[in-house]
C-alpha positions in Angstrom: 110.1 180.4 68.3 110.9 182.4 65.2 114.5 182.4 64.1 116.4 185.3 65.7 113.8 186.1 68.4 115.6 186.7 71.7 112.9 188.1 74.0 109.1 188.2 74.1 106.6 190.1 76.2 103.3 188.3 76.9 100.0 189.5 78.1 97.9 186.6 79.4 94.2 187.3 80.0 91.9 184.8 81.6 88.2 184.2 80.7 85.4 186.3 82.1 82.6 184.7 84.1 78.9 184.4 83.2 76.2 186.7 84.7 73.6 185.4 87.2 70.2 184.3 86.0 66.8 185.5 87.2 63.8 183.4 87.9 60.2 184.4 87.1 58.2 185.4 90.2 57.0 188.1 92.5 60.2 189.5 93.7 61.4 191.2 90.4 64.6 189.2 90.2 67.9 190.5 88.9 71.2 188.7 88.7 74.7 190.0 89.4 77.3 190.5 86.7 80.2 188.1 86.2 83.7 189.0 87.1 86.4 189.6 84.5 89.5 187.4 84.1 92.8 188.5 85.6 95.9 189.6 83.6 99.6 188.8 83.8 102.4 190.6 81.9 105.9 189.1 81.6 109.1 189.7 79.7 110.7 186.3 78.9 114.1 185.4 77.6 113.4 182.8 74.8 116.9 182.4 73.5 117.0 178.9 74.9 113.3 178.0 74.3 112.2 176.3 71.1 108.4 176.2 71.8 105.9 176.8 74.5 102.3 175.7 75.3 99.6 178.5 75.3 96.3 177.9 77.0 93.3 180.2 76.5 90.6 180.1 79.2 87.0 179.9 78.0 84.3 182.4 79.0 81.8 181.3 81.7 78.2 180.5 80.9 75.3 182.7 82.2 73.0 181.2 84.8 69.4 180.3 83.8 66.7 181.2 86.4 68.0 180.0 89.8 70.8 178.0 88.2 74.3 179.1 88.9 76.5 180.8 86.3 80.0 179.4 85.7 83.4 180.9 86.2 85.8 181.9 83.5 88.8 179.6 82.7 92.5 180.0 83.4 94.9 181.2 80.7 98.6 180.5 80.7 101.8 180.9 78.8 103.6 177.6 79.7 104.8 177.7 83.3 106.0 181.3 83.0 102.8 183.1 84.0 99.1 182.6 84.1 95.8 184.3 85.1 92.7 183.0 86.8 89.1 183.4 85.5 86.5 185.6 87.0 83.9 184.3 89.5 80.2 184.1 88.4 77.5 186.6 89.3 74.9 185.4 91.7 71.5 184.2 90.4 68.2 185.5 91.9 65.1 183.5 92.5 61.5 184.4 93.1 61.9 182.9 96.6 64.9 185.2 97.3 63.9 188.5 98.8 67.4 190.0 98.8 67.4 193.5 97.4 70.9 193.2 96.0 72.5 190.1 94.3 76.3 190.3 94.3 78.5 190.3 91.2 81.4 188.0 90.9 85.0 188.8 91.9 87.6 189.4 89.2 90.4 186.8 88.6 94.1 187.6 89.3 97.4 187.5 87.4 100.0 185.0 88.7 103.7 184.8 88.2 104.1 187.9 85.9 106.3 190.9 86.2 103.0 192.8 86.5 99.8 191.0 87.8 96.5 192.7 87.4 93.1 191.7 88.9 90.0 191.7 86.6 87.2 194.0 87.4 84.3 192.7 89.6 80.8 192.3 88.3 78.2 194.8 89.4 75.4 193.8 91.8 71.9 193.3 90.5 69.2 195.2 92.3 65.4 195.0 92.8 63.4 198.1 92.8 59.8 199.4 93.1 59.7 200.3 89.4 61.5 197.1 88.3 64.8 195.2 88.6 68.2 196.3 87.2 70.8 193.6 86.6 74.5 194.0 87.1 77.1 194.8 84.4 79.9 192.4 83.7 83.4 193.2 85.0 86.0 195.0 82.9 89.1 193.1 81.8 92.4 194.7 80.8 91.2 194.5 77.2 87.8 196.2 77.6 84.5 196.5 79.3 82.0 193.8 80.2 78.5 193.2 79.0 75.8 195.7 80.0 73.0 194.8 82.4 69.4 195.5 81.7 66.3 196.8 83.4 62.8 195.2 83.6 62.7 192.4 81.0 65.5 193.8 78.8 67.7 191.4 76.8 71.4 191.0 77.7 74.1 190.2 75.2 77.2 188.1 75.7 80.5 189.9 76.6 82.7 190.8 73.7 86.0 192.2 75.0 88.4 189.4 75.7 88.3 188.3 79.4 85.3 190.5 80.3 82.3 189.4 82.3 78.8 188.6 81.3 75.7 190.6 82.5 73.1 189.4 84.9 69.5 188.8 83.7 66.3 190.5 84.8 62.8 189.2 85.3 59.5 191.0 86.2 56.7 189.3 88.1 54.5 189.2 84.9 56.9 186.9 83.1 56.5 183.1 83.2 59.9 182.0 82.0 63.3 182.0 83.6 65.8 184.5 82.2 69.4 183.7 81.4 72.4 185.9 82.2 74.9 186.5 79.4 78.1 184.6 78.8 81.6 185.9 79.7 84.2 186.3 76.9 87.1 183.9 76.4 90.6 185.0 77.5 93.4 186.1 75.2 97.1 185.8 75.0 99.2 188.5 73.1 102.9 188.0 72.3 105.3 190.7 71.3 108.6 189.5 69.7 112.0 191.3 70.1 115.0 190.5 67.9 
């Protein structure tokens, strides 16, 4: 704690989840987008605190083919407040005839004065003219990664705590496609003297 600092306001953002993968095959696979991490805001009296542990949740990894994507990690500011990571988007396989593959749920803030849920990932959809994968969920610090159509490439999420996009795969492809990774969380501290 800097000398003279009496109060702080923290914004704790958890990691975003990875987007679902898409296997090659005849069903025009499309994965769902990963959910964004939750956010917690809290005003803390630090006049009697000398130091505190800050944990930043990592972003989840996108799924490859039928493999599952992973969730975002939890972020926290000591025991004062925390936020949980987003849930991964669902992966789609050539053996899965579902028309829609769900996106992941957003994480939640815990223990703050204000607790905010992360945005959910968007579902992936098959279509007669080709698949469309789901966008990643939006965090309190920005939007998630954009999905793609047909065999378009998806890029990893950039805004802290946002979700990764699902992958797409047309029947003519022979390789599994990977969803993009979610972005790591973030902790912002404002100091008041």
